[in-house]
C-alpha positions as CSV (number, residue, x, y, z in Angstrom):
1,D,0.0,0.0,0.0
2,S,1.5,3.3,-1.1
3,T,0.4,5.1,2.1
4,S,1.7,2.5,4.6
5,A,4.9,4.4,5.4
6,I,3.4,7.9,6.0
7,D,2.0,9.5,9.2
8,S,-1.7,9.7,9.7
9,A,-1.9,13.4,9.2
10,T,-0.3,13.2,5.8
11,E,-2.5,10.2,4.9
12,D,-5.6,12.3,5.8
13,K,-4.4,15.1,3.5
14,I,-3.9,12.7,0.7
15,Q,-7.3,11.2,1.2
16,Q,-8.9,14.6,1.3
17,A,-7.2,15.5,-2.0
18,I,-8.4,12.2,-3.6
19,Y,-11.9,12.8,-2.4
20,A,-11.9,16.3,-3.8
21,A,-10.5,15.2,-7.2
22,A,-13.0,12.3,-7.4
23,K,-16.1,14.3,-6.6
24,G,-18.6,13.8,-9.5
25,R,-16.5,11.2,-11.1
26,T,-16.3,7.4,-11.1
27,T,-13.1,6.6,-9.3
28,L,-11.5,3.2,-8.6
29,I,-9.3,2.8,-5.5
30,I,-7.5,-0.5,-4.9
31,T,-6.6,-0.9,-1.2
32,H,-6.9,-3.1,1.9
33,R,-7.0,-0.1,4.3
34,L,-10.3,0.8,5.7
35,S,-9.3,4.5,6.1
36,Q,-8.9,4.8,2.3
37,I,-12.4,3.6,1.5
38,R,-14.4,5.1,4.3
39,W,-16.1,7.6,1.9
40,A,-16.8,5.1,-0.9
41,D,-20.3,4.7,-2.2
42,Q,-19.7,1.2,-3.3
43,I,-16.9,-1.3,-2.4
44,V,-16.1,-4.3,-4.5
45,V,-14.5,-7.3,-2.7
46,L,-12.4,-9.5,-4.9
47,R,-11.5,-13.1,-4.0
48,G,-9.5,-15.3,-6.3
49,G,-9.8,-12.7,-9.1
50,R,-13.6,-12.7,-8.9
51,I,-16.1,-10.4,-7.4
52,S,-17.3,-11.9,-4.1
53,A,-19.3,-9.0,-2.7
54,V,-20.5,-5.5,-3.5
55,G,-21.9,-2.9,-1.1
56,S,-21.2,-0.1,1.4
57,H,-18.8,-0.7,4.3
58,E,-21.8,-1.3,6.6
59,E,-23.4,-3.7,4.3
60,L,-20.2,-5.7,3.7
61,M,-19.4,-5.9,7.4
62,E,-22.8,-7.6,7.8
63,Q,-22.8,-9.7,4.6
64,S,-19.2,-10.6,3.6
65,L,-17.0,-12.8,5.8
66,A,-14.0,-12.1,3.5
67,Y,-14.5,-8.3,4.0
68,R,-14.9,-8.6,7.8
69,Q,-11.8,-10.7,8.0
70,I,-9.7,-7.9,6.4
71,F,-10.5,-5.6,9.3
72,Q,-10.3,-8.1,12.1
73,E,-6.7,-8.9,11.3
């Protein structure tokens, strides 16, 4: 993950810039860090190269074991 070696304040600034740049656009963000997808409308979970679940963070925490496991580690 490209932001794994930066402090949280810098990471927040980067995320705010991405959010501003993405406003009104379809944007794909590939990550395993919850902090980078907290504002996403839809999250796609891939397992074995295939889509295993789609939804908001709240929906996926309830419906997708694979998604929950990412954040319980």
